C-alpha positions as CSV (number, residue, x, y, z in Angstrom):
1,M,31.2,57.3,48.5
2,L,30.9,56.7,44.7
3,S,27.7,55.5,43.3
4,L,27.5,52.0,41.9
5,A,27.5,53.5,38.4
6,A,30.7,55.3,39.1
7,M,32.2,52.2,40.6
8,A,31.3,50.2,37.6
9,R,32.9,52.8,35.3
10,L,36.0,52.7,37.4
11,L,36.2,48.9,37.1
12,R,35.9,49.3,33.3
13,S,38.4,52.0,32.8
14,G,41.6,50.1,33.1
15,G,43.1,53.4,34.2
16,I,43.9,51.9,37.6
17,A,46.0,49.0,38.5
18,L,42.9,47.2,39.9
19,L,42.2,46.0,36.4
20,V,45.1,43.6,36.6
21,A,43.6,42.1,39.7
22,I,40.1,41.8,38.2
23,T,41.2,40.2,35.0
24,A,43.2,37.7,37.1
25,G,40.0,36.6,38.7
26,C,40.1,38.2,42.2
27,G,37.1,38.1,44.4
28,V,34.7,40.7,45.7
29,T,37.0,42.9,47.7
30,F,38.6,46.0,46.2
31,P,42.1,46.9,47.5
32,F,42.4,50.6,46.6
33,T,44.6,53.2,48.0
34,F,43.5,56.8,47.5
35,E,45.1,60.1,48.2
36,D,43.4,63.3,49.6
37,E,43.9,65.0,46.3
38,P,43.2,63.8,42.8
39,T,46.0,61.5,41.6
40,T,47.6,61.4,38.2
41,L,47.1,58.2,36.2
42,P,49.3,55.4,37.6
43,A,52.5,54.3,36.0
44,Q,51.4,50.6,35.5
45,P,52.9,50.5,32.0
46,T,50.8,47.7,30.4
47,T,47.5,48.9,31.7
48,I,45.1,49.8,28.9
49,N,42.2,52.1,29.1
50,F,38.8,50.7,28.0
51,V,35.9,52.7,26.7
52,T,32.6,52.5,28.5
53,P,30.5,50.8,25.8
54,S,27.2,52.3,26.8
55,T,28.6,55.7,25.9
56,V,29.0,54.7,22.2
57,G,26.0,55.5,20.1
58,G,24.6,52.9,17.7
59,L,26.3,50.0,19.5
60,S,24.6,46.6,19.9
61,V,25.9,43.2,20.9
62,Q,25.9,40.1,18.8
63,T,26.1,36.7,20.6
64,V,26.5,33.2,19.3
65,S,26.0,30.3,21.6
66,D,26.0,26.5,21.6
67,D,25.2,24.5,24.7
68,S,25.6,21.0,23.1
69,A,26.4,18.2,25.5
70,D,29.9,17.6,24.0
71,H,31.1,21.2,23.5
72,H,30.2,24.7,24.7
73,V,30.4,28.0,22.7
74,F,29.7,31.5,23.7
75,V,30.8,34.3,21.5
76,S,30.1,38.0,21.9
77,Y,31.2,41.0,19.8
78,P,30.0,44.6,19.2
79,S,28.2,45.8,16.1
80,L,28.5,49.5,15.5
81,A,26.1,51.3,13.2
82,S,28.9,53.7,12.1
83,A,31.4,50.9,11.4
84,P,29.7,48.2,9.4
85,E,32.9,46.9,7.9
86,L,34.3,46.3,11.4
87,A,31.2,44.4,12.4
88,G,31.5,42.3,9.2
89,K,35.2,41.5,10.0
90,L,34.3,40.6,13.6
91,R,31.6,38.3,12.3
92,Q,33.9,36.7,9.9
93,T,36.7,36.2,12.5
94,T,34.5,34.8,15.2
95,S,32.6,32.5,12.8
96,A,35.9,31.0,11.6
97,A,37.0,30.5,15.2
98,V,33.7,28.7,16.1
99,R,34.0,26.4,13.0
100,R,37.6,25.5,13.9
101,F,36.7,24.8,17.5
102,S,33.5,22.8,16.7
103,H,35.2,20.6,14.2
104,G,38.1,19.8,16.6
105,A,36.5,19.7,20.0
106,R,36.9,16.4,21.8
107,P,35.6,15.8,25.3
108,Q,38.3,14.6,27.7
109,P,37.7,11.7,30.2
110,H,37.3,12.9,33.8
111,A,37.3,16.6,32.7
112,P,35.1,18.8,34.9
113,A,33.3,20.1,31.8
114,P,33.2,19.7,28.0
115,P,35.6,21.7,25.7
116,E,34.6,25.3,25.6
117,L,35.2,28.3,23.4
118,N,34.5,31.7,24.9
119,M,35.1,35.0,23.0
120,A,34.6,38.4,24.7
121,W,35.3,42.0,23.7
122,Q,36.3,45.4,25.0
123,L,36.6,48.8,23.3
124,T,40.0,50.4,23.4
125,A,39.0,53.4,21.4
126,A,35.8,55.0,20.1
127,S,36.4,58.6,19.1
128,G,38.0,60.7,16.5
129,G,36.9,58.4,13.8
130,V,38.9,55.5,15.3
131,F,37.5,52.3,16.9
132,G,39.5,49.6,18.6
133,V,38.0,46.2,19.5
134,R,40.1,43.9,21.7
135,M,38.9,40.3,21.6
136,R,39.8,37.9,24.4
137,T,39.5,34.3,23.3
138,G,39.4,31.6,26.0
139,L,39.8,27.9,25.2
140,F,39.1,25.2,27.7
141,T,40.2,21.7,26.7
142,G,39.6,19.8,29.8
143,T,42.3,20.8,32.3
144,Q,42.8,24.6,32.1
145,W,41.9,27.8,30.3
146,R,44.3,29.2,27.7
147,N,43.6,32.8,26.7
148,S,44.6,34.7,23.6
149,L,44.3,38.3,22.7
150,S,43.8,40.2,19.4
151,T,42.9,43.8,18.6
152,L,41.3,45.1,15.4
153,W,41.3,48.7,14.5
154,Y,38.9,50.7,12.3
155,D,39.4,53.9,10.4
156,Q,36.0,55.4,10.0
157,N,37.3,58.0,7.5
158,A,38.6,55.4,5.1
159,R,36.0,52.8,6.2
160,R,38.8,50.3,6.6
161,V,39.5,47.6,9.1
162,H,43.2,47.3,10.2
163,E,45.0,44.5,12.0
164,S,47.2,45.6,14.9
165,A,50.4,45.3,12.9
166,D,49.0,48.1,10.6
167,L,49.7,50.5,13.4
168,L,53.4,50.1,12.4
169,K,54.7,51.8,9.2
170,D,56.5,48.8,7.6
171,G,58.3,45.5,8.1
172,Q,61.4,47.2,9.4
173,A,59.4,48.8,12.1
174,L,57.9,45.4,13.0
175,A,61.5,44.0,13.2
176,T,62.5,46.9,15.5
177,L,59.5,46.3,17.7
178,A,60.3,42.6,18.0
179,A,63.9,43.4,19.0
180,I,62.7,45.9,21.7
181,V,60.2,43.3,23.1
182,R,63.0,40.6,23.2
183,N,65.1,43.0,25.3
184,R,62.3,43.8,27.6
185,L,61.4,40.1,28.1
186,W,65.1,39.2,28.7
187,S,65.2,41.8,31.5
188,L,62.3,40.0,33.2
189,G,64.5,37.0,33.9
190,Q,64.2,33.3,33.6
191,G,61.1,31.7,32.1
192,M,60.7,34.2,29.3
193,K,60.7,32.6,25.8
194,V,62.8,35.4,24.3
195,D,63.6,33.4,21.2
196,A,59.9,32.9,20.4
197,V,59.5,36.6,19.6
198,K,59.7,37.0,15.8
199,P,58.9,40.0,13.5
200,D,55.6,38.2,12.7
201,R,52.3,40.1,12.2
202,A,50.4,37.2,13.7
203,M,52.5,37.4,16.9
204,F,51.9,41.2,17.2
205,D,48.1,40.9,16.7
206,S,47.2,42.8,19.9
207,L,48.7,46.3,19.9
208,N,47.2,49.1,22.0
209,F,48.2,52.3,23.7
210,N,48.3,52.9,27.5
211,P,47.2,56.2,29.0
212,H,50.6,57.7,28.6
213,G,50.8,57.0,24.8
214,D,53.2,54.1,25.2
215,L,52.7,51.2,22.7
216,V,51.5,48.0,24.5
217,A,52.1,44.6,22.9
218,E,50.1,41.8,24.5
219,F,50.8,38.1,24.0
220,D,48.8,34.9,24.3
221,D,49.1,32.5,27.2
222,G,52.2,30.4,26.7
223,Q,53.4,32.4,23.7
224,V,56.4,34.2,25.3
225,A,56.3,32.7,28.8
226,P,54.9,29.7,30.6
227,A,51.1,29.6,30.3
228,R,50.6,29.7,34.1
229,M,51.9,33.3,34.1
230,G,48.8,34.4,32.2
231,R,48.8,37.7,30.3
232,I,52.3,39.0,29.4
233,A,52.6,42.4,27.9
234,V,55.4,44.8,27.1
235,A,55.1,48.6,27.0
236,V,57.3,50.5,24.6
237,P,57.7,54.2,25.7
238,K,56.0,56.7,23.5
239,Q,59.3,58.3,22.4
240,E,60.6,54.9,21.2
241,A,57.3,53.8,19.7
242,T,56.4,57.0,17.7
243,P,59.0,56.6,15.0
244,L,57.7,53.0,14.3
245,L,54.1,54.0,13.7
246,S,52.2,54.4,10.5
247,D,50.1,57.5,9.8
248,F,47.1,55.6,11.1
249,G,49.1,54.4,14.1
250,R,50.1,58.0,15.1
251,R,46.5,59.1,14.7
252,T,45.3,56.2,16.9
253,M,47.8,57.1,19.5
254,D,46.6,60.7,19.5
255,V,43.0,59.6,19.8
256,V,43.7,57.4,22.8
257,D,45.8,60.1,24.4
258,S,43.1,62.8,24.0
259,A,40.4,60.5,25.4
260,T,42.4,59.8,28.6
261,P,41.4,61.8,31.7
262,E,44.3,63.5,33.5
263,T,43.2,62.6,37.0
264,M,41.3,59.9,38.7
265,P,38.6,60.5,41.4
266,N,39.8,60.8,45.0
267,T,36.7,59.3,46.6
268,P,36.9,55.6,47.5
269,P,34.4,53.2,45.9
270,P,31.9,51.2,47.9
271,Q,33.4,48.1,49.5
272,A,30.3,45.9,49.3
273,I,28.4,44.3,46.5
274,P,24.8,45.5,46.5
275,A,22.3,43.3,48.3
276,P,19.7,41.6,46.1
277,G,16.4,43.4,45.8
278,D,13.3,42.1,47.5
279,Q,11.5,41.5,44.1
280,G,14.0,38.7,43.5
281,T,12.5,36.2,45.9
282,G,9.0,37.5,46.7
283,G,5.8,36.2,45.1
284,G,4.0,37.8,42.2
285,S,0.4,38.5,41.2
286,V,-0.5,35.0,40.2
287,D,-1.2,32.3,42.8
288,C,0.6,29.4,41.2
289,A,-0.7,27.0,43.9
290,A,-4.1,27.4,42.2
291,A,-3.2,28.3,38.7
292,R,-1.3,26.4,36.0
293,C,2.0,28.3,35.8
294,V,5.2,28.0,33.9
295,A,8.3,30.2,34.1
296,L,9.8,31.4,30.8
297,T,13.5,32.1,31.1
298,F,15.8,33.8,28.6
299,D,19.6,33.4,28.9
300,D,22.6,35.3,27.4
301,G,21.1,38.7,26.8
302,P,20.4,41.5,26.5
303,G,21.1,41.5,22.8
304,R,19.8,42.5,19.4
305,Q,16.6,40.4,19.6
306,T,15.6,41.4,23.2
307,D,13.4,44.4,22.1
308,R,11.4,42.1,19.8
309,L,11.1,39.5,22.5
310,L,9.7,42.1,24.9
311,S,7.1,43.0,22.3
312,I,6.0,39.4,21.8
313,L,5.8,38.8,25.6
314,A,3.7,42.0,26.0
315,E,1.3,40.9,23.3
316,Y,0.5,37.7,25.2
317,G,0.7,39.3,28.7
318,A,3.6,37.0,29.6
319,R,6.2,37.8,32.3
320,A,9.6,36.2,32.2
321,T,12.9,36.0,33.9
322,F,16.0,37.2,32.0
323,F,19.3,35.7,33.1
324,T,21.7,38.4,31.9
325,V,25.3,38.2,31.0
326,G,27.1,41.0,32.9
327,A,29.2,42.2,30.0
328,N,26.1,42.5,27.7
329,A,24.3,44.4,30.4
330,E,27.2,46.8,30.8
331,A,27.0,47.6,27.1
332,Q,23.3,48.1,27.0
333,P,21.9,49.5,30.2
334,A,18.9,51.2,28.5
335,L,17.8,47.8,27.2
336,L,18.1,46.4,30.7
337,R,15.9,49.1,32.0
338,R,13.3,48.3,29.3
339,I,13.2,44.7,30.5
340,A,12.6,45.7,34.1
341,D,10.0,48.4,33.1
342,A,8.0,45.8,31.2
343,G,7.6,43.8,34.5
344,H,10.1,41.1,33.9
345,L,12.7,39.9,36.4
346,I,16.5,40.4,35.7
347,A,18.8,37.7,37.1
348,N,22.5,36.9,37.1
349,H,24.1,34.7,34.4
350,S,27.7,35.5,35.2
351,W,30.0,38.2,33.6
352,S,31.5,36.4,30.6
353,H,29.5,33.2,30.3
354,R,32.4,30.9,31.0
355,D,31.4,27.5,32.6
356,L,31.7,28.2,36.3
357,A,32.6,24.6,36.9
358,T,35.9,25.2,35.2
359,L,36.9,28.2,37.5
360,D,38.3,28.5,41.0
361,I,36.3,30.2,43.8
362,R,38.0,33.6,43.3
363,K,37.1,33.7,39.6
364,I,33.6,32.5,40.3
365,S,33.1,35.3,42.8
366,D,34.4,37.8,40.4
367,E,32.1,36.6,37.6
368,L,29.1,36.9,39.9
369,S,29.9,40.0,41.8
370,R,30.8,42.1,38.7
371,T,27.4,41.2,37.3
372,Q,25.6,42.1,40.5
373,M,27.3,45.5,40.5
374,T,26.5,46.2,36.9
375,I,22.9,45.2,37.1
376,G,22.6,47.1,40.4
377,T,23.5,50.4,38.6
378,V,20.1,50.3,36.8
379,G,17.9,48.7,39.4
380,P,17.7,46.2,42.2
381,A,20.6,43.7,42.2
382,P,19.6,40.2,41.2
383,A,18.6,37.5,43.7
384,L,18.7,34.6,41.2
385,L,21.6,33.0,39.4
386,R,21.7,30.5,36.6
387,A,25.1,29.2,36.0
388,P,26.2,29.1,32.3
389,Y,25.5,25.6,30.9
390,G,24.0,24.7,34.3
391,G,27.6,24.1,35.5
392,L,27.4,23.7,39.3
393,T,30.1,22.7,41.8
394,A,30.4,23.1,45.6
395,Q,32.4,26.3,44.9
396,V,29.6,27.8,42.7
397,V,27.1,27.1,45.5
398,T,29.4,28.7,48.1
399,A,29.9,31.8,46.0
400,A,26.2,32.1,45.3
401,R,25.3,31.8,48.9
402,A,27.8,34.4,49.9
403,L,26.1,36.9,47.4
404,K,22.6,35.8,48.6
405,L,21.8,34.3,45.2
406,S,19.3,31.4,44.7
407,I,20.3,29.0,41.9
408,V,17.9,28.2,39.1
409,G,18.1,25.3,36.7
410,W,15.4,24.3,34.2
411,S,13.1,21.4,33.5
412,V,12.3,22.0,29.8
413,D,15.2,22.7,27.3
414,T,13.8,24.1,24.0
415,A,17.3,23.8,22.4
416,D,16.8,27.2,20.8
417,A,20.5,28.0,21.1
418,R,21.5,25.3,18.7
419,D,18.3,24.4,16.7
420,P,17.3,26.9,13.9
421,N,13.9,25.1,13.4
422,P,11.2,27.2,15.1
423,A,8.6,24.4,14.9
424,A,10.9,22.0,16.7
425,V,11.8,24.6,19.3
426,A,8.1,25.4,20.0
427,R,7.2,21.7,20.1
428,R,9.7,20.9,22.8
429,A,8.3,23.7,25.0
430,I,4.7,22.7,24.4
431,D,5.2,19.0,24.9
432,G,7.4,19.4,27.9
433,A,5.4,22.0,29.8
434,R,3.8,20.9,33.1
435,P,2.6,23.1,36.0
436,G,5.7,24.5,37.7
437,S,8.0,24.0,34.7
438,V,11.0,26.2,34.1
439,I,11.5,26.6,30.4
440,L,14.9,27.4,29.0
441,M,15.3,29.8,26.1
442,H,17.8,32.3,24.8
443,D,17.6,36.0,23.8
444,G,19.6,35.4,20.7
445,G,18.6,31.9,19.6
446,P,18.3,31.6,15.8
447,A,14.7,30.3,16.1
448,T,13.5,32.0,19.3
449,L,11.6,34.9,17.8
450,K,9.6,32.7,15.5
451,A,9.0,29.9,18.0
452,L,7.9,32.1,20.9
453,P,4.5,33.2,19.6
454,K,3.6,29.6,18.7
455,M,4.6,28.5,22.2
456,L,2.7,31.2,24.0
457,K,-0.5,30.7,22.0
458,A,-0.5,27.0,22.5
459,L,0.3,27.1,26.2
460,A,-2.2,29.9,26.9
461,A,-4.8,27.8,25.2
462,R,-4.1,25.0,27.7
463,G,-4.7,27.4,30.5
464,Y,-1.1,28.3,31.5
465,S,0.0,31.6,33.1
466,F,3.5,32.9,32.3
467,V,5.2,34.0,35.5
468,T,8.7,34.8,36.8
469,V,10.6,32.1,38.6
470,P,9.9,33.3,42.1
471,E,6.2,33.3,41.4
472,L,6.3,29.6,40.9
473,Y,7.1,29.2,44.6
474,G,4.7,31.8,45.9
475,A,4.9,32.2,49.7
476,H,7.8,29.6,49.8
477,R,10.7,32.0,49.5
478,M,13.7,30.9,47.5
479,E,16.8,30.5,49.7
480,P,20.3,31.6,48.8
481,G,22.6,28.8,47.7
482,Q,19.7,26.4,47.1
483,V,19.0,25.0,43.7
484,Y,15.5,25.3,42.2
485,G,14.1,24.0,38.9
486,T,13.7,20.3,38.2
487,R,17.0,20.1,36.3
488,A,20.2,21.9,37.2
489,H,23.3,20.0,36.1
């Protein structure tokens, strides 16, 4: 049986057709078929390999979030020490997307949740002086999610960021690619918007290579087919694609090809999600029935500020609960270990930070189970869940109970995700704290690092102890599927 770490790597690789099922939001079962001998990489033509981010040196994760009542934002992108120009371009691109969304977002009557922007990333290359970052942008406007894809490429030798269309040598190559794509789509039958395909750089903004060296063109929801069909992609065989490529495009193809393993493992992965660790629900060292206790909680990490947060908490002898985004944990397992080694509790905050109230049960299960597995590769699997934005439905509760997760809300919102004023953030925590309070903060809040020492000093002076969420309940164990914390909406 593969270890949980090996299973997580397999899920990331995209080198098996399971990736299609996962990105479509399937649940916690894993329908593999394995042979007795190692098998060659499958022929699924539009499957893309993804690089395990934790293997890339100098990588950190940048997050931007906004949990305002009338709109939600969660943006994540990588920052590579060896590719500062790429980080700058990603910052520019994501910031522009957030501005456009925030200015135009309008809540819809009777919608299950406010409008939401969610931007996530994957690495499609990270070797040979070439980096590829594939961004997946989700937009929820009140009825359904619409997803779009774009891939930026970086030439470390030239220190230059390339759009996907730069993989092609010229405008004629772009026109030829568009013609090939139209023919491929026409062969798929009715429903394809063949005439929508134009030799437009913006249309071909997500070009990658599959494990065989074929060029894969991906399209946004609704762009070349009805939106309900989801991701549509066309693979152009290597022999057809190669004459269309620029020098950088051929180099990129070679880098992806050389980084692709020839065989996949023949041992089946585990079939079950790891059970939560006992530390998730047991009491701690402080008797909160007698002491004045509050639980500090940090959402959305780990990220660039997490190390500094740990230092501040250690200075004041404070323990906290970190509600971790699975994708961020996958990219930074060493940082996750430092959180646990410092005596803090790690909990589940979904995989991508999409509002779970907007998802069906299969996608909710996938969001939670993938995070359980990823965190479980570095320590005990979580026993606590905080839904992004506090979005709870009966389906969220059902999925949480199935994974033996207790649900945690909050009673004090410091608003540190959206307020850059440290004094105001600290004041909300200080004024709102009562014995048993659950205080909401964020790893990457713009004012969090400056507000936290003020909060800890003032609350300690009032006799408060800083504990993990389960410690608040002491001998009264937290039950799976139950909601804890004064406010969980």
